[in-house]
Biopython code that builds the backbone (N, CA, C, O; Angstrom):
import numpy as np
from Bio.PDB.StructureBuilder import StructureBuilder

atoms = [
    (1, "MET", "N", (-13.066, -12.786, 1.046)),
    (1, "MET", "CA", (-12.395, -11.566, 1.454)),
    (1, "MET", "C", (-10.975, -11.572, 0.904)),
    (1, "MET", "O", (-10.380, -12.626, 0.680)),
    (2, "LYS", "N", (-10.452, -10.384, 0.696)),
    (2, "LYS", "CA", (-9.094, -10.212, 0.173)),
    (2, "LYS", "C", (-8.309, -9.287, 1.086)),
    (2, "LYS", "O", (-8.877, -8.430, 1.763)),
    (3, "TYR", "N", (-6.995, -9.472, 1.096)),
    (3, "TYR", "CA", (-6.078, -8.616, 1.817)),
    (3, "TYR", "C", (-5.136, -8.031, 0.781)),
    (3, "TYR", "O", (-4.360, -8.761, 0.166)),
    (4, "VAL", "N", (-5.195, -6.734, 0.585)),
    (4, "VAL", "CA", (-4.394, -6.058, -0.437)),
    (4, "VAL", "C", (-3.246, -5.334, 0.255)),
    (4, "VAL", "O", (-3.454, -4.564, 1.192)),
    (5, "ILE", "N", (-2.035, -5.595, -0.221)),
    (5, "ILE", "CA", (-0.835, -4.941, 0.292)),
    (5, "ILE", "C", (-0.209, -4.190, -0.875)),
    (5, "ILE", "O", (0.069, -4.771, -1.924)),
    (6, "ALA", "N", (0.008, -2.897, -0.683)),
    (6, "ALA", "CA", (0.628, -2.083, -1.729)),
    (6, "ALA", "C", (1.868, -1.410, -1.153)),
    (6, "ALA", "O", (1.833, -0.843, -0.060)),
    (7, "ILE", "N", (2.954, -1.481, -1.896)),
    (7, "ILE", "CA", (4.185, -0.780, -1.543)),
    (7, "ILE", "C", (4.292, 0.387, -2.515)),
    (7, "ILE", "O", (4.407, 0.187, -3.724)),
    (8, "ILE", "N", (4.255, 1.606, -1.981)),
    (8, "ILE", "CA", (4.190, 2.796, -2.836)),
    (8, "ILE", "C", (5.228, 3.835, -2.409)),
    (8, "ILE", "O", (5.858, 3.711, -1.359)),
    (9, "LYS", "N", (5.390, 4.855, -3.240)),
    (9, "LYS", "CA", (6.252, 5.976, -2.880)),
    (9, "LYS", "C", (5.561, 6.798, -1.795)),
    (9, "LYS", "O", (4.346, 6.991, -1.842)),
    (10, "PRO", "N", (6.329, 7.283, -0.816)),
    (10, "PRO", "CA", (5.718, 7.995, 0.310)),
    (10, "PRO", "C", (4.857, 9.189, -0.077)),
    (10, "PRO", "O", (3.819, 9.418, 0.544)),
    (11, "HIS", "N", (5.256, 9.949, -1.076)),
    (11, "HIS", "CA", (4.491, 11.148, -1.437)),
    (11, "HIS", "C", (3.163, 10.824, -2.119)),
    (11, "HIS", "O", (2.376, 11.734, -2.383)),
    (12, "LYS", "N", (2.898, 9.562, -2.407)),
    (12, "LYS", "CA", (1.649, 9.153, -3.048)),
    (12, "LYS", "C", (0.603, 8.651, -2.048)),
    (12, "LYS", "O", (-0.498, 8.277, -2.450)),
    (13, "LEU", "N", (0.931, 8.638, -0.758)),
    (13, "LEU", "CA", (0.025, 8.080, 0.240)),
    (13, "LEU", "C", (-1.321, 8.796, 0.276)),
    (13, "LEU", "O", (-2.360, 8.137, 0.279)),
    (14, "ASP", "N", (-1.328, 10.112, 0.303)),
    (14, "ASP", "CA", (-2.599, 10.845, 0.373)),
    (14, "ASP", "C", (-3.473, 10.578, -0.843)),
    (14, "ASP", "O", (-4.690, 10.440, -0.715)),
    (15, "GLU", "N", (-2.868, 10.505, -2.013)),
    (15, "GLU", "CA", (-3.636, 10.227, -3.231)),
    (15, "GLU", "C", (-4.241, 8.821, -3.193)),
    (15, "GLU", "O", (-5.379, 8.622, -3.618)),
    (16, "VAL", "N", (-3.488, 7.857, -2.690)),
    (16, "VAL", "CA", (-3.989, 6.489, -2.580)),
    (16, "VAL", "C", (-5.129, 6.422, -1.567)),
    (16, "VAL", "O", (-6.146, 5.775, -1.816)),
    (17, "ARG", "N", (-4.960, 7.089, -0.429)),
    (17, "ARG", "CA", (-6.013, 7.107, 0.591)),
    (17, "ARG", "C", (-7.299, 7.710, 0.034)),
    (17, "ARG", "O", (-8.384, 7.169, 0.252)),
    (18, "GLU", "N", (-7.183, 8.821, -0.680)),
    (18, "GLU", "CA", (-8.359, 9.465, -1.268)),
    (18, "GLU", "C", (-9.017, 8.583, -2.324)),
    (18, "GLU", "O", (-10.244, 8.526, -2.405)),
    (19, "ALA", "N", (-8.215, 7.896, -3.130)),
    (19, "ALA", "CA", (-8.758, 7.014, -4.163)),
    (19, "ALA", "C", (-9.508, 5.841, -3.545)),
    (19, "ALA", "O", (-10.561, 5.446, -4.046)),
    (20, "LEU", "N", (-8.975, 5.281, -2.459)),
    (20, "LEU", "CA", (-9.650, 4.180, -1.787)),
    (20, "LEU", "C", (-10.943, 4.650, -1.121)),
    (20, "LEU", "O", (-11.957, 3.953, -1.173)),
    (21, "ALA", "N", (-10.912, 5.816, -0.502)),
    (21, "ALA", "CA", (-12.119, 6.356, 0.130)),
    (21, "ALA", "C", (-13.200, 6.617, -0.914)),
    (21, "ALA", "O", (-14.384, 6.429, -0.636)),
    (22, "ALA", "N", (-12.808, 7.044, -2.104)),
    (22, "ALA", "CA", (-13.767, 7.352, -3.169)),
    (22, "ALA", "C", (-14.531, 6.122, -3.650)),
    (22, "ALA", "O", (-15.652, 6.251, -4.142)),
    (23, "ILE", "N", (-13.942, 4.929, -3.517)),
    (23, "ILE", "CA", (-14.649, 3.719, -3.959)),
    (23, "ILE", "C", (-15.340, 3.010, -2.799)),
    (23, "ILE", "O", (-15.929, 1.945, -2.981)),
    (24, "GLY", "N", (-15.267, 3.603, -1.599)),
    (24, "GLY", "CA", (-15.997, 3.050, -0.470)),
    (24, "GLY", "C", (-15.203, 2.200, 0.495)),
    (24, "GLY", "O", (-15.790, 1.485, 1.308)),
    (25, "VAL", "N", (-13.891, 2.256, 0.430)),
    (25, "VAL", "CA", (-13.064, 1.512, 1.379)),
    (25, "VAL", "C", (-13.127, 2.238, 2.722)),
    (25, "VAL", "O", (-12.841, 3.433, 2.803)),
    (26, "ALA", "N", (-13.501, 1.515, 3.768)),
    (26, "ALA", "CA", (-13.768, 2.124, 5.071)),
    (26, "ALA", "C", (-12.512, 2.393, 5.894)),
    (26, "ALA", "O", (-12.527, 3.289, 6.739)),
    (27, "GLY", "N", (-11.446, 1.665, 5.683)),
    (27, "GLY", "CA", (-10.241, 1.864, 6.479)),
    (27, "GLY", "C", (-9.028, 1.231, 5.833)),
    (27, "GLY", "O", (-9.142, 0.389, 4.942)),
    (28, "MET", "N", (-7.866, 1.651, 6.298)),
    (28, "MET", "CA", (-6.613, 1.115, 5.790)),
    (28, "MET", "C", (-5.536, 1.306, 6.831)),
    (28, "MET", "O", (-5.713, 2.062, 7.786)),
    (29, "MET", "N", (-4.422, 0.626, 6.651)),
    (29, "MET", "CA", (-3.259, 0.800, 7.513)),
    (29, "MET", "C", (-2.100, 1.238, 6.631)),
    (29, "MET", "O", (-1.986, 0.805, 5.484)),
    (30, "ALA", "N", (-1.244, 2.093, 7.166)),
    (30, "ALA", "CA", (-0.062, 2.530, 6.429)),
    (30, "ALA", "C", (1.139, 2.478, 7.363)),
    (30, "ALA", "O", (1.059, 2.896, 8.518)),
    (31, "SER", "N", (2.246, 1.963, 6.853)),
    (31, "SER", "CA", (3.488, 1.859, 7.623)),
    (31, "SER", "C", (4.640, 2.363, 6.782)),
    (31, "SER", "O", (4.674, 2.153, 5.569)),
    (32, "GLU", "N", (5.586, 3.031, 7.429)),
    (32, "GLU", "CA", (6.809, 3.408, 6.736)),
    (32, "GLU", "C", (7.722, 2.192, 6.712)),
    (32, "GLU", "O", (7.988, 1.580, 7.747)),
    (33, "VAL", "N", (8.198, 1.849, 5.520)),
    (33, "VAL", "CA", (9.081, 0.696, 5.363)),
    (33, "VAL", "C", (10.263, 1.085, 4.494)),
    (33, "VAL", "O", (10.259, 2.149, 3.875)),
    (34, "LYS", "N", (11.262, 0.238, 4.446)),
    (34, "LYS", "CA", (12.410, 0.420, 3.556)),
    (34, "LYS", "C", (12.615, -0.871, 2.804)),
    (34, "LYS", "O", (12.383, -1.954, 3.343)),
    (35, "GLY", "N", (13.045, -0.767, 1.571)),
    (35, "GLY", "CA", (13.318, -1.952, 0.785)),
    (35, "GLY", "C", (13.940, -1.573, -0.549)),
    (35, "GLY", "O", (14.245, -0.407, -0.802)),
    (36, "PHE", "N", (14.122, -2.574, -1.393)),
    (36, "PHE", "CA", (14.619, -2.295, -2.735)),
    (36, "PHE", "C", (14.084, -3.347, -3.679)),
    (36, "PHE", "O", (13.731, -4.453, -3.270)),
    (37, "GLY", "N", (14.031, -2.996, -4.914)),
    (37, "GLY", "CA", (13.632, -3.892, -5.979)),
    (37, "GLY", "C", (14.594, -3.682, -7.120)),
    (37, "GLY", "O", (15.809, -3.790, -6.955)),
    (38, "ARG", "N", (14.050, -3.386, -8.266)),
    (38, "ARG", "CA", (14.905, -3.148, -9.431)),
    (38, "ARG", "C", (15.740, -1.890, -9.297)),
    (38, "ARG", "O", (16.757, -1.742, -9.975)),
    (39, "GLN", "N", (15.315, -0.973, -8.421)),
    (39, "GLN", "CA", (16.075, 0.258, -8.212)),
    (39, "GLN", "C", (17.463, -0.012, -7.647)),
    (39, "GLN", "O", (18.403, 0.732, -7.928)),
    (40, "LYS", "N", (17.595, -1.059, -6.861)),
    (40, "LYS", "CA", (18.861, -1.415, -6.204)),
    (40, "LYS", "C", (19.380, -0.276, -5.337)),
    (40, "LYS", "O", (20.591, -0.074, -5.248)),
    (41, "GLY", "N", (18.494, 0.464, -4.703)),
    (41, "GLY", "CA", (18.910, 1.565, -3.839)),
    (41, "GLY", "C", (19.004, 2.851, -4.613)),
    (41, "GLY", "O", (18.537, 2.947, -5.748)),
    (42, "GLN", "N", (19.613, 3.840, -3.992)),
    (42, "GLN", "CA", (19.734, 5.141, -4.635)),
    (42, "GLN", "C", (20.981, 5.835, -4.130)),
    (42, "GLN", "O", (21.548, 5.453, -3.106)),
    (43, "THR", "N", (21.405, 6.861, -4.860)),
    (43, "THR", "CA", (22.562, 7.648, -4.472)),
    (43, "THR", "C", (22.072, 8.955, -3.876)),
    (43, "THR", "O", (21.188, 9.603, -4.437)),
    (44, "GLU", "N", (22.640, 9.348, -2.742)),
    (44, "GLU", "CA", (22.256, 10.580, -2.074)),
    (44, "GLU", "C", (23.501, 11.392, -1.771)),
    (44, "GLU", "O", (24.606, 10.857, -1.681)),
    (45, "ILE", "N", (23.303, 12.703, -1.613)),
    (45, "ILE", "CA", (24.409, 13.583, -1.238)),
    (45, "ILE", "C", (24.114, 14.117, 0.161)),
    (45, "ILE", "O", (23.055, 14.695, 0.404)),
    (46, "TYR", "N", (25.062, 13.917, 1.078)),
    (46, "TYR", "CA", (24.905, 14.381, 2.445)),
    (46, "TYR", "C", (26.163, 15.144, 2.828)),
    (46, "TYR", "O", (27.261, 14.588, 2.812)),
    (47, "ARG", "N", (26.004, 16.415, 3.171)),
    (47, "ARG", "CA", (27.112, 17.288, 3.536)),
    (47, "ARG", "C", (28.220, 17.264, 2.500)),
    (47, "ARG", "O", (29.405, 17.211, 2.831)),
    (48, "GLY", "N", (27.816, 17.305, 1.249)),
    (48, "GLY", "CA", (28.770, 17.374, 0.152)),
    (48, "GLY", "C", (29.354, 16.052, -0.288)),
    (48, "GLY", "O", (30.031, 15.995, -1.314)),
    (49, "ALA", "N", (29.115, 14.995, 0.451)),
    (49, "ALA", "CA", (29.653, 13.682, 0.084)),
    (49, "ALA", "C", (28.545, 12.821, -0.512)),
    (49, "ALA", "O", (27.433, 12.781, 0.015)),
    (50, "GLU", "N", (28.843, 12.147, -1.589)),
    (50, "GLU", "CA", (27.873, 11.266, -2.235)),
    (50, "GLU", "C", (28.022, 9.857, -1.678)),
    (50, "GLU", "O", (29.128, 9.330, -1.566)),
    (51, "TYR", "N", (26.889, 9.260, -1.331)),
    (51, "TYR", "CA", (26.933, 7.883, -0.845)),
    (51, "TYR", "C", (25.712, 7.129, -1.349)),
    (51, "TYR", "O", (24.676, 7.719, -1.656)),
    (52, "ALA", "N", (25.855, 5.826, -1.426)),
    (52, "ALA", "CA", (24.771, 4.983, -1.932)),
    (52, "ALA", "C", (24.025, 4.351, -0.761)),
    (52, "ALA", "O", (24.630, 3.874, 0.200)),
    (53, "THR", "N", (22.707, 4.359, -0.864)),
    (53, "THR", "CA", (21.898, 3.647, 0.122)),
    (53, "THR", "C", (21.276, 2.464, -0.597)),
    (53, "THR", "O", (20.830, 2.597, -1.737)),
    (54, "ASN", "N", (21.241, 1.323, 0.044)),
    (54, "ASN", "CA", (20.717, 0.137, -0.616)),
    (54, "ASN", "C", (19.266, -0.138, -0.230)),
    (54, "ASN", "O", (18.681, -1.115, -0.699)),
    (55, "MET", "N", (18.674, 0.705, 0.618)),
    (55, "MET", "CA", (17.277, 0.550, 1.000)),
    (55, "MET", "C", (16.567, 1.873, 0.730)),
    (55, "MET", "O", (17.013, 2.930, 1.175)),
    (56, "VAL", "N", (15.470, 1.805, 0.003)),
    (56, "VAL", "CA", (14.721, 2.993, -0.398)),
    (56, "VAL", "C", (13.491, 3.135, 0.500)),
    (56, "VAL", "O", (12.798, 2.147, 0.743)),
    (57, "PRO", "N", (13.202, 4.341, 0.999)),
    (57, "PRO", "CA", (12.007, 4.515, 1.829)),
    (57, "PRO", "C", (10.731, 4.363, 1.003)),
    (57, "PRO", "O", (10.610, 4.927, -0.085)),
    (58, "LYS", "N", (9.788, 3.599, 1.533)),
    (58, "LYS", "CA", (8.493, 3.365, 0.884)),
    (58, "LYS", "C", (7.410, 3.398, 1.950)),
    (58, "LYS", "O", (7.707, 3.486, 3.142)),
    (59, "VAL", "N", (6.163, 3.328, 1.526)),
    (59, "VAL", "CA", (5.031, 3.194, 2.430)),
    (59, "VAL", "C", (4.302, 1.910, 2.071)),
    (59, "VAL", "O", (4.040, 1.638, 0.900)),
    (60, "LYS", "N", (3.973, 1.117, 3.099)),
    (60, "LYS", "CA", (3.195, -0.098, 2.884)),
    (60, "LYS", "C", (1.757, 0.192, 3.301)),
    (60, "LYS", "O", (1.491, 0.545, 4.449)),
    (61, "VAL", "N", (0.837, 0.038, 2.355)),
    (61, "VAL", "CA", (-0.586, 0.234, 2.601)),
    (61, "VAL", "C", (-1.233, -1.138, 2.655)),
    (61, "VAL", "O", (-1.016, -1.962, 1.767)),
    (62, "GLU", "N", (-2.026, -1.393, 3.687)),
    (62, "GLU", "CA", (-2.700, -2.676, 3.845)),
    (62, "GLU", "C", (-4.199, -2.440, 4.006)),
    (62, "GLU", "O", (-4.627, -1.589, 4.786)),
    (63, "VAL", "N", (-4.991, -3.209, 3.255)),
    (63, "VAL", "CA", (-6.443, -3.054, 3.279)),
    (63, "VAL", "C", (-7.094, -4.433, 3.239)),
    (63, "VAL", "O", (-6.754, -5.264, 2.398)),
    (64, "ALA", "N", (-8.026, -4.668, 4.148)),
    (64, "ALA", "CA", (-8.841, -5.880, 4.125)),
    (64, "ALA", "C", (-10.173, -5.513, 3.485)),
    (64, "ALA", "O", (-10.811, -4.537, 3.879)),
    (65, "LEU", "N", (-10.592, -6.307, 2.487)),
    (65, "LEU", "CA", (-11.750, -5.939, 1.669)),
    (65, "LEU", "C", (-12.656, -7.130, 1.399)),
    (65, "LEU", "O", (-12.211, -8.278, 1.403)),
    (66, "PRO", "N", (-13.941, -6.841, 1.163)),
    (66, "PRO", "CA", (-14.797, -7.897, 0.613)),
    (66, "PRO", "C", (-14.364, -8.186, -0.831)),
    (66, "PRO", "O", (-13.806, -7.312, -1.494)),
    (67, "ASP", "N", (-14.614, -9.383, -1.310)),
    (67, "ASP", "CA", (-14.221, -9.746, -2.673)),
    (67, "ASP", "C", (-14.749, -8.761, -3.709)),
    (67, "ASP", "O", (-14.085, -8.497, -4.711)),
    (68, "SER", "N", (-15.941, -8.218, -3.471)),
    (68, "SER", "CA", (-16.570, -7.333, -4.449)),
    (68, "SER", "C", (-15.813, -6.022, -4.647)),
    (68, "SER", "O", (-15.971, -5.380, -5.686)),
    (69, "LEU", "N", (-14.997, -5.610, -3.682)),
    (69, "LEU", "CA", (-14.250, -4.349, -3.796)),
    (69, "LEU", "C", (-12.801, -4.535, -4.214)),
    (69, "LEU", "O", (-12.134, -3.559, -4.557)),
    (70, "ALA", "N", (-12.300, -5.754, -4.193)),
    (70, "ALA", "CA", (-10.867, -5.989, -4.368)),
    (70, "ALA", "C", (-10.339, -5.487, -5.711)),
    (70, "ALA", "O", (-9.332, -4.780, -5.742)),
    (71, "ASP", "N", (-10.985, -5.830, -6.805)),
    (71, "ASP", "CA", (-10.489, -5.414, -8.120)),
    (71, "ASP", "C", (-10.509, -3.899, -8.270)),
    (71, "ASP", "O", (-9.576, -3.311, -8.817)),
    (72, "ARG", "N", (-11.575, -3.269, -7.784)),
    (72, "ARG", "CA", (-11.658, -1.809, -7.872)),
    (72, "ARG", "C", (-10.604, -1.144, -7.003)),
    (72, "ARG", "O", (-10.065, -0.101, -7.373)),
    (73, "ALA", "N", (-10.301, -1.737, -5.849)),
    (73, "ALA", "CA", (-9.276, -1.179, -4.967)),
    (73, "ALA", "C", (-7.893, -1.276, -5.605)),
    (73, "ALA", "O", (-7.110, -0.328, -5.536)),
    (74, "VAL", "N", (-7.594, -2.405, -6.218)),
    (74, "VAL", "CA", (-6.300, -2.569, -6.882)),
    (74, "VAL", "C", (-6.157, -1.547, -8.011)),
    (74, "VAL", "O", (-5.101, -0.935, -8.171)),
    (75, "GLU", "N", (-7.203, -1.370, -8.777)),
    (75, "GLU", "CA", (-7.165, -0.389, -9.864)),
    (75, "GLU", "C", (-7.007, 1.032, -9.322)),
    (75, "GLU", "O", (-6.253, 1.827, -9.883)),
    (76, "ALA", "N", (-7.707, 1.354, -8.240)),
    (76, "ALA", "CA", (-7.607, 2.688, -7.645)),
    (76, "ALA", "C", (-6.203, 2.956, -7.127)),
    (76, "ALA", "O", (-5.666, 4.047, -7.320)),
    (77, "ILE", "N", (-5.603, 1.966, -6.468)),
    (77, "ILE", "CA", (-4.239, 2.119, -5.964)),
    (77, "ILE", "C", (-3.270, 2.299, -7.116)),
    (77, "ILE", "O", (-2.407, 3.176, -7.077)),
    (78, "GLN", "N", (-3.411, 1.465, -8.149)),
    (78, "GLN", "CA", (-2.495, 1.531, -9.289)),
    (78, "GLN", "C", (-2.555, 2.906, -9.956)),
    (78, "GLN", "O", (-1.517, 3.481, -10.286)),
    (79, "GLN", "N", (-3.737, 3.423, -10.153)),
    (79, "GLN", "CA", (-3.872, 4.724, -10.812)),
    (79, "GLN", "C", (-3.357, 5.861, -9.927)),
    (79, "GLN", "O", (-2.708, 6.785, -10.418)),
    (80, "ALA", "N", (-3.644, 5.797, -8.625)),
    (80, "ALA", "CA", (-3.235, 6.876, -7.731)),
    (80, "ALA", "C", (-1.734, 6.865, -7.448)),
    (80, "ALA", "O", (-1.138, 7.927, -7.264)),
    (81, "ALA", "N", (-1.116, 5.695, -7.411)),
    (81, "ALA", "CA", (0.300, 5.591, -7.059)),
    (81, "ALA", "C", (1.231, 5.694, -8.259)),
    (81, "ALA", "O", (2.445, 5.808, -8.087)),
    (82, "ASN", "N", (0.690, 5.656, -9.456)),
    (82, "ASN", "CA", (1.508, 5.637, -10.667)),
    (82, "ASN", "C", (2.126, 6.998, -10.952)),
    (82, "ASN", "O", (1.426, 8.007, -11.043)),
    (83, "THR", "N", (3.459, 7.012, -11.092)),
    (83, "THR", "CA", (4.156, 8.216, -11.543)),
    (83, "THR", "C", (4.781, 7.991, -12.912)),
    (83, "THR", "O", (5.220, 8.934, -13.570)),
    (84, "GLY", "N", (4.815, 6.735, -13.333)),
    (84, "GLY", "CA", (5.421, 6.409, -14.614)),
    (84, "GLY", "C", (6.926, 6.216, -14.541)),
    (84, "GLY", "O", (7.570, 6.002, -15.567)),
    (85, "SER", "N", (7.488, 6.287, -13.359)),
    (85, "SER", "CA", (8.937, 6.115, -13.237)),
    (85, "SER", "C", (9.250, 4.873, -12.403)),
    (85, "SER", "O", (8.387, 4.324, -11.719)),
    (86, "ILE", "N", (10.480, 4.462, -12.482)),
    (86, "ILE", "CA", (10.903, 3.273, -11.760)),
    (86, "ILE", "C", (10.715, 3.487, -10.256)),
    (86, "ILE", "O", (10.906, 4.593, -9.749)),
    (87, "GLY", "N", (10.343, 2.427, -9.555)),
    (87, "GLY", "CA", (10.167, 2.512, -8.111)),
    (87, "GLY", "C", (8.765, 2.868, -7.668)),
    (87, "GLY", "O", (8.551, 3.184, -6.498)),
    (88, "ASP", "N", (7.794, 2.824, -8.586)),
    (88, "ASP", "CA", (6.411, 3.140, -8.209)),
    (88, "ASP", "C", (5.850, 2.138, -7.212)),
    (88, "ASP", "O", (4.972, 2.491, -6.424)),
    (89, "GLY", "N", (6.329, 0.905, -7.222)),
    (89, "GLY", "CA", (5.932, -0.052, -6.205)),
    (89, "GLY", "C", (5.274, -1.295, -6.745)),
    (89, "GLY", "O", (5.343, -1.593, -7.938)),
    (90, "LYS", "N", (4.632, -2.019, -5.844)),
    (90, "LYS", "CA", (3.975, -3.292, -6.162)),
    (90, "LYS", "C", (2.670, -3.368, -5.403)),
    (90, "LYS", "O", (2.488, -2.703, -4.384)),
    (91, "ILE", "N", (1.753, -4.195, -5.917)),
    (91, "ILE", "CA", (0.499, -4.497, -5.238)),
    (91, "ILE", "C", (0.375, -6.009, -5.160)),
    (91, "ILE", "O", (0.549, -6.707, -6.159)),
    (92, "PHE", "N", (0.073, -6.510, -3.971)),
    (92, "PHE", "CA", (-0.123, -7.939, -3.748)),
    (92, "PHE", "C", (-1.548, -8.151, -3.250)),
    (92, "PHE", "O", (-2.040, -7.380, -2.426)),
    (93, "VAL", "N", (-2.209, -9.189, -3.746)),
    (93, "VAL", "CA", (-3.562, -9.516, -3.324)),
    (93, "VAL", "C", (-3.547, -10.938, -2.761)),
    (93, "VAL", "O", (-3.160, -11.886, -3.444)),
    (94, "LEU", "N", (-3.974, -11.067, -1.507)),
    (94, "LEU", "CA", (-3.985, -12.351, -0.826)),
    (94, "LEU", "C", (-5.413, -12.708, -0.429)),
    (94, "LEU", "O", (-6.231, -11.824, -0.174)),
    (95, "ASP", "N", (-5.706, -13.992, -0.379)),
    (95, "ASP", "CA", (-6.983, -14.430, 0.161)),
    (95, "ASP", "C", (-6.943, -14.255, 1.673)),
    (95, "ASP", "O", (-5.950, -14.588, 2.321)),
    (96, "LEU", "N", (-8.029, -13.732, 2.225)),
    (96, "LEU", "CA", (-8.134, -13.517, 3.660)),
    (96, "LEU", "C", (-9.117, -14.536, 4.208)),
    (96, "LEU", "O", (-10.300, -14.515, 3.867)),
    (97, "GLN", "N", (-8.633, -15.413, 5.045)),
    (97, "GLN", "CA", (-9.446, -16.521, 5.545)),
    (97, "GLN", "C", (-10.529, -16.062, 6.499)),
    (97, "GLN", "O", (-11.674, -16.499, 6.390)),
    (98, "SER", "N", (-10.185, -15.182, 7.439)),
    (98, "SER", "CA", (-11.190, -14.734, 8.395)),
    (98, "SER", "C", (-10.809, -13.373, 8.954)),
    (98, "SER", "O", (-9.661, -12.937, 8.867)),
    (99, "ALA", "N", (-11.813, -12.713, 9.531)),
    (99, "ALA", "CA", (-11.610, -11.435, 10.209)),
    (99, "ALA", "C", (-12.541, -11.398, 11.410)),
    (99, "ALA", "O", (-13.640, -11.951, 11.371)),
    (100, "LEU", "N", (-12.095, -10.742, 12.478)),
    (100, "LEU", "CA", (-12.905, -10.644, 13.683)),
    (100, "LEU", "C", (-12.762, -9.240, 14.253)),
    (100, "LEU", "O", (-11.647, -8.769, 14.480)),
    (101, "ARG", "N", (-13.882, -8.574, 14.485)),
    (101, "ARG", "CA", (-13.854, -7.263, 15.133)),
    (101, "ARG", "C", (-13.805, -7.523, 16.639)),
    (101, "ARG", "O", (-14.728, -8.118, 17.194)),
    (102, "ILE", "N", (-12.753, -7.088, 17.289)),
    (102, "ILE", "CA", (-12.529, -7.386, 18.700)),
    (102, "ILE", "C", (-13.645, -6.822, 19.579)),
    (102, "ILE", "O", (-14.124, -7.508, 20.482)),
    (103, "ARG", "N", (-14.061, -5.589, 19.325)),
    (103, "ARG", "CA", (-15.045, -4.937, 20.184)),
    (103, "ARG", "C", (-16.391, -5.655, 20.198)),
    (103, "ARG", "O", (-16.983, -5.836, 21.262)),
    (104, "THR", "N", (-16.883, -6.069, 19.023)),
    (104, "THR", "CA", (-18.240, -6.629, 18.939)),
    (104, "THR", "C", (-18.289, -8.134, 18.757)),
    (104, "THR", "O", (-19.328, -8.755, 18.978)),
    (105, "GLY", "N", (-17.170, -8.723, 18.354)),
    (105, "GLY", "CA", (-17.159, -10.150, 18.083)),
    (105, "GLY", "C", (-17.660, -10.515, 16.698)),
    (105, "GLY", "O", (-17.755, -11.698, 16.370)),
    (106, "GLU", "N", (-17.987, -9.509, 15.869)),
    (106, "GLU", "CA", (-18.431, -9.777, 14.501)),
    (106, "GLU", "C", (-17.327, -10.483, 13.738)),
    (106, "GLU", "O", (-16.143, -10.236, 13.968)),
    (107, "THR", "N", (-17.722, -11.367, 12.823)),
    (107, "THR", "CA", (-16.749, -12.092, 12.020)),
    (107, "THR", "C", (-17.067, -11.942, 10.543)),
    (107, "THR", "O", (-18.146, -11.482, 10.168)),
    (108, "GLY", "N", (-16.107, -12.340, 9.704)),
    (108, "GLY", "CA", (-16.288, -12.299, 8.254)),
    (108, "GLY", "C", (-16.332, -10.865, 7.738)),
    (108, "GLY", "O", (-15.721, -9.964, 8.313)),
    (109, "GLU", "N", (-17.073, -10.669, 6.634)),
    (109, "GLU", "CA", (-17.131, -9.355, 5.993)),
    (109, "GLU", "C", (-17.768, -8.295, 6.889)),
    (109, "GLU", "O", (-17.461, -7.111, 6.744)),
    (110, "THR", "N", (-18.634, -8.685, 7.799)),
    (110, "THR", "CA", (-19.229, -7.689, 8.700)),
    (110, "THR", "C", (-18.204, -7.111, 9.663)),
    (110, "THR", "O", (-18.412, -6.027, 10.208)),
    (111, "ALA", "N", (-17.102, -7.817, 9.879)),
    (111, "ALA", "CA", (-16.045, -7.317, 10.751)),
    (111, "ALA", "C", (-15.172, -6.275, 10.066)),
    (111, "ALA", "O", (-14.434, -5.541, 10.723)),
    (112, "LEU", "N", (-15.261, -6.218, 8.742)),
    (112, "LEU", "CA", (-14.432, -5.280, 8.003)),
    (112, "LEU", "C", (-15.000, -3.873, 8.144)),
    (112, "LEU", "O", (-14.444, -2.924, 7.591)),
]
sb = StructureBuilder()
sb.init_structure("model")
sb.init_model(0)
sb.init_chain("A")
sb.init_seg("    ")
for serial, (resi, resn, name, xyz) in enumerate(atoms, 1):
    if name == "N":
        sb.init_residue(resn, " ", resi, " ")
    sb.init_atom(name, np.array(xyz, "f"), 0.0, 1.0, " ", f" {name:<3s}", serial, name[0])
structure = sb.get_structure()
């Protein structure tokens, strides 16, 4: 099993969700987060005054998957989240040791 974490631009969330659903991903989690990478923040204008923010709003998408879907999910996220500009985000793939569905007690891939 794999655990895929993607940090994307907020306006790309619906496209990523649709792309994952199209390849058969049954569920995902999304959280609003802030951070920075190579962008080093951004400049904004508020009430006529320009100021720099060092944390950029992003969305963190998390998906637990069977190994057979992981590569396709990463490709789907990359294609759906890509705008071609700086700050498109990152995708991390981690090995997932175990999963347990609380309601039924199912474990492993059947719990996903």
